[in-house]
N, C-alpha and C positions, 0 to 999 in steps of 0.2 A: 360376221358372227359365226361361231362354230359350236360343235357339240359340247365343248368344254366351258362355254360361257356360263357363269353363275347367275342365278336369279337375283334381281336387284332388290326385291321386297321380301321381308320376313313373312312367315305364315300368318302372324297376327295382323300385319298391315294388309295382306291380301284379303283376309276375312273382312276387315273393316272396309276395304275398297269395294268389295262386291256387295256388302251390305248397303253401301251408299249408292251403288249403281243399280240396285235391284229394280227400281221403278222405271229405268230406261234401258234395261238390259236387252229387251227384244229389238229395240231400234239399233243398238250398237252391234248386234250380231246378225243382222239381215244378210250379210255376205256369206254366211255359213250354210245357207239353204241347200245349194247344190252338192257341197261336199258331204253334208249329213245324209242327203238322199242316197248318194253313192255308198256311203259307209253302211247305211241300213240295208241296202241291197246285198252287200257283202256279208253282213251279219246273218241274213237269211233266217230270221226269227220264225219259229213255228209254234203251233199249239203245244201245250204241255211244257214249254221251256220255262226255266227259272232264270231270270235276267237281272243283272245289276248294272245300273248306270252310275258310274263314279264321277261326281262333278256334274250334276244334272242341270245346273243353271236355272232357267225359267220354266223347265219342265216340258218343253215342247216335244223332245224326243221320248220322254216317258209316255206321253200321250200316244205317240206312234207305236211304241212297243205294245202298250195295252190294247190298242185297236187290232194290231196284227195277230196277237195271241188269243184274242177272244176271252172266254170265261175259264179256260182250262189251265192257263199258265200263271206264273207269279212274277211280278215286277217290283224291284226294289231300287231305291235311289239313295245315294250317299253324297252329302255335301257338307262343307264346313260353315256355310253362311246361313244364319238363322233367317234373315230377311229373304234370301233367295228360296229357302225352304217354304216360308210362308207364301211367297208369290206362287210357287209351284203348286201348293195346296189349293190356292184359288183357281189356278188354271185347270187342275184336275176336277175340281167341283163343277166348273163351267161345262166340262165334257162328261159329267156324270161318271167319273172314273175314280173317285176318291177311295172307294172300297176295294179297288183292284190294284192300287199302287201303294207300296209301303215306303214312306220317306224316313230316312235316318240321318240325324245330325251327327257328323263325326269326321274323323281324319282318315284319309286313304292310306296313310302309312301304317295305321293300326286299325284296320277295318274290323268293326264289331260283328263279325259273322263267323260261323263255323267253317271248317275245312271242306272243300270239294262239294259245294252245294249249288253252284251256278253252271248252267249250260253256256251262258254268255256273260262276259264282262266287257262292257262298252264304256268308252270315255272319249270325249271330244273337246279339243281346245282347253285341256286342263293340265296335262303334263308339261305344257310349255310355261306353266306357272310354278312348277315344282323345281326346287334347287337341283342342280346337276348331281350333287352327291347323294341326294335322296331318291332320285329316279329309280335306281336298281332296287331299293327297298320297296317302293310302291309297286313296281312290276312283280317283285317276288310275292307281295301280298295278293296281287291279282291272280298269280299262278296258284297260290295256295287255295284260293277260293273256287277255282275251276274244278269241275268234275273231270275225271280222266279223259272223257271224250269232249270236254268243253273247249270253247274257243274264245279268243280275245280279239276285239277290234278297237283300234285307237286312231283318232284323228288329231292332227296337230299342226301348228304353224311351222313351216319349213323354210329352209333357205332355197328350196327348189332344185330342179335338175337341169335347167336350161341357162344359157348364157345371159338371157334377158331377165332372169329372176334375181335382180340386183336388190339386196336387202341392206345395202350400206346406209342409206338414209334412215331406214327403219332402225337400224342398230344405233345410229347416232342419236336419234330421238330417245330410244330406250335407255341408253346410258345416262341421259340427262333428266328425262321426265318419264320414268317407267309407268307411272300411274296413268298418264295420258293414253297409253297403249294397253290399258287393262292389266299391266304387269306381265304381259306375254312376250316371250322372245322365241326365235326359231330354235327347234331342237330336232335333230335327226334320231328317230326312235329305233330304227331297224338294228343298228349295232348293239343296242342294249338287249334286244330280244335274242340275238345270236349268242351273246355272252351268257345269258341266262338259260340257254339250251331249250328254248321253245321249239316246237316242231311245225313244219309246214308253213314257214314264214313267207308272207307275200307283202308286196308294197306297190302302191300306185301314187304318183304325183299328179296334182291338178292345181288349177288356180281358182280358189274359192271366190265366187262373185266376180270372176274374171279379173281379180285383183291380187289376192293374197296367196302366195305359194303354200300349198298344203300337202302334207304327207298322210296317206292312209296306210296303216299297217295292220296285218292280221296274223294270227298264229294259233296253233293248238298247244295244249298244256305241255306236252313233252315229258322229259324225265325230271 
């Protein structure tokens, strides 16, 4: 699988799929724990930050952001799935964080926020659900939302950087039963950031849960 592979499911089908998976989403994403911890360290969230998580899933990362920022920052979440949004609201209530996190139901391609308001835009295992032709548009939206000094951190399923990161079997299953894999396919994000002229681009590869090749990329807003 390469950067040019198109996503197999439409946005409508992805929304429906994640609505149906909402009740078991935590179980399905257990392997993401280590990669998300690494990405959160890279994000280096501080008090007074205004943070957006795009594609927040079951809300676990929103909880981490809210805890790190205390009472002085603002946390927003954007997701297309109503049932995942409802699940995240329940998670936030359990942690007594409902009043500190603002959840918005919407599309990342047309994010319903003003320009240059976020210190951090964070997204994990979400752009690998976005069609190849749409990824530049979504990343341009993220760039629009960042303050001049803002930063973006992205985590995604990758083909990996080592010879043993063989995703041929994954690709074979994806082409036949994409829903079985949550609609996700490997996407290398760093070239997109370079084309869109982000600044200070960095990248790290790792194996999430000692299993799935994962790419973490980060960048400043740039020009």
